[in-house]
DRENDO-1510 file (C-alpha; in Angstrom, 1 decimal, always signed):
<recs>
REC; n; res; u; v; w
REC; 1; MET; +104.7; +114.5; +146.6 .
REC; 2; LYS; +104.9; +110.9; +147.1 .
REC; 3; ARG; +101.2; +110.7; +146.5 .
REC; 4; ALA; +101.6; +112.2; +143.1 .
REC; 5; LEU; +104.4; +110.1; +142.0 .
REC; 6; ALA; +102.8; +106.8; +143.0 .
REC; 7; LEU; +99.6; +108.0; +140.8 .
REC; 8; ALA; +102.0; +108.8; +138.1 .
REC; 9; ALA; +103.5; +105.7; +138.4 .
REC; 10; LEU; +100.3; +103.6; +138.7 .
REC; 11; ALA; +99.1; +105.4; +135.6 .
REC; 12; ILE; +102.0; +104.8; +133.4 .
REC; 13; ALA; +102.0; +101.1; +134.7 .
REC; 14; SER; +98.5; +100.6; +133.8 .
REC; 15; CYS; +98.8; +101.8; +130.2 .
REC; 16; GLY; +100.3; +98.8; +128.7 .
REC; 17; ARG; +98.6; +96.3; +126.0 .
REC; 18; ALA; +98.7; +93.5; +128.1 .
REC; 19; HIS; +94.9; +93.6; +128.5 .
REC; 20; LEU; +94.4; +93.4; +125.3 .
REC; 21; GLU; +93.4; +90.3; +123.2 .
REC; 22; PRO; +96.1; +88.9; +120.4 .
REC; 23; GLY; +93.5; +89.5; +117.7 .
REC; 24; TYR; +93.0; +93.0; +118.8 .
REC; 25; GLY; +93.0; +95.2; +115.7 .
REC; 26; HIS; +92.8; +92.6; +112.9 .
REC; 27; SER; +89.4; +93.0; +111.4 .
REC; 28; TYR; +90.3; +96.7; +111.3 .
REC; 29; GLN; +93.4; +96.3; +109.2 .
REC; 30; ALA; +91.6; +93.8; +107.0 .
REC; 31; GLN; +88.8; +95.8; +106.1 .
REC; 32; PHE; +91.6; +98.7; +105.0 .
REC; 33; ALA; +93.7; +96.0; +102.9 .
REC; 34; LEU; +90.6; +95.3; +100.8 .
REC; 35; GLN; +90.1; +98.7; +100.1 .
REC; 36; VAL; +93.5; +98.7; +98.0 .
REC; 37; GLU; +93.4; +98.5; +94.3 .
REC; 38; LYS; +94.5; +95.4; +92.7 .
REC; 39; PRO; +94.8; +95.9; +89.0 .
REC; 40; ALA; +94.1; +92.8; +86.6 .
REC; 41; HIS; +97.2; +93.3; +84.5 .
REC; 42; PRO; +100.4; +94.9; +85.9 .
REC; 43; ARG; +100.8; +98.4; +84.3 .
REC; 44; LYS; +103.8; +99.3; +81.9 .
REC; 45; VAL; +105.0; +102.7; +82.6 .
REC; 46; ALA; +104.7; +105.0; +79.4 .
REC; 47; PRO; +107.6; +106.5; +77.8 .
REC; 48; GLY; +108.2; +110.2; +78.3 .
REC; 49; LEU; +108.0; +113.0; +75.8 .
REC; 50; ASP; +110.3; +115.8; +75.8 .
REC; 51; ALA; +109.0; +119.1; +75.5 .
REC; 52; GLN; +109.3; +119.8; +71.6 .
REC; 53; GLU; +107.8; +116.5; +70.8 .
REC; 54; ALA; +104.7; +117.3; +73.2 .
REC; 55; SER; +104.1; +120.8; +71.7 .
REC; 56; ILE; +104.4; +119.2; +68.2 .
REC; 57; ILE; +101.6; +116.4; +69.2 .
REC; 58; ALA; +99.6; +119.2; +70.7 .
REC; 59; SER; +99.5; +121.6; +68.2 .
REC; 60; THR; +98.6; +118.9; +65.4 .
REC; 61; TYR; +95.8; +117.9; +67.6 .
REC; 62; ARG; +94.4; +121.0; +67.8 .
REC; 63; LYS; +94.7; +121.7; +64.1 .
REC; 64; GLY; +93.1; +118.2; +63.3 .
REC; 65; LEU; +90.2; +119.6; +65.6 .
REC; 66; ALA; +89.9; +122.8; +63.9 .
REC; 67; PRO; +87.1; +123.3; +61.5 .
REC; 68; LYS; +88.7; +123.0; +57.9 .
REC; 69; GLU; +88.4; +126.8; +57.0 .
REC; 70; THR; +90.6; +127.8; +59.7 .
REC; 71; GLN; +93.0; +125.2; +59.1 .
REC; 72; ASP; +95.0; +127.4; +56.6 .
REC; 73; VAL; +94.9; +130.6; +58.4 .
REC; 74; LYS; +98.2; +131.0; +60.1 .
REC; 75; GLU; +98.0; +133.2; +63.6 .
REC; 76; GLN; +99.7; +136.4; +63.6 .
REC; 77; PRO; +101.5; +137.5; +66.6 .
REC; 78; ILE; +100.1; +140.3; +68.4 .
REC; 79; LEU; +101.9; +143.5; +69.2 .
REC; 80; VAL; +100.7; +145.8; +71.9 .
REC; 81; VAL; +102.3; +149.2; +72.1 .
REC; 82; ALA; +101.3; +151.6; +75.0 .
REC; 83; PRO; +101.2; +155.3; +73.6 .
REC; 84; GLN; +103.1; +158.0; +75.7 .
REC; 85; GLN; +100.5; +159.6; +78.2 .
REC; 86; ALA; +100.4; +163.5; +77.8 .
REC; 87; GLY; +102.7; +165.4; +80.0 .
REC; 88; MET; +105.1; +162.5; +80.7 .
REC; 89; ALA; +108.7; +162.8; +79.4 .
REC; 90; ALA; +109.9; +159.7; +77.4 .
REC; 91; GLN; +112.5; +158.0; +79.9 .
REC; 92; ALA; +115.7; +156.8; +78.8 .
REC; 93; LEU; +115.7; +152.7; +79.7 .
REC; 94; ALA; +119.0; +151.4; +81.1 .
REC; 95; PRO; +120.6; +149.3; +78.4 .
REC; 96; SER; +120.6; +145.4; +79.2 .
REC; 97; VAL; +124.0; +144.9; +77.3 .
REC; 98; PRO; +126.6; +147.5; +78.6 .
REC; 99; LYS; +128.4; +149.5; +75.9 .
REC; 100; GLU; +132.2; +148.8; +75.3 .
</recs>
């Protein structure tokens, strides 16, 4: 038991950084520092758009890219109706708003 404690104390004491040179790791850190992006001009933060403005700008951009023949045609909404299947009775759906 004493031997194990002595070996553990010796192992812990020998793990210090005293044996390293004072400049240890400086070249490694300097190489990583050179890889950081340094912009020539400081960047200004662009003001943000709200959702409605972004939607208007996007739709105007898409309309501008479309051929002239299709620019006047408005998109019609698509209505999908699923037919009732044979042998299945129509189920009454629960109302979303309770009746008074």
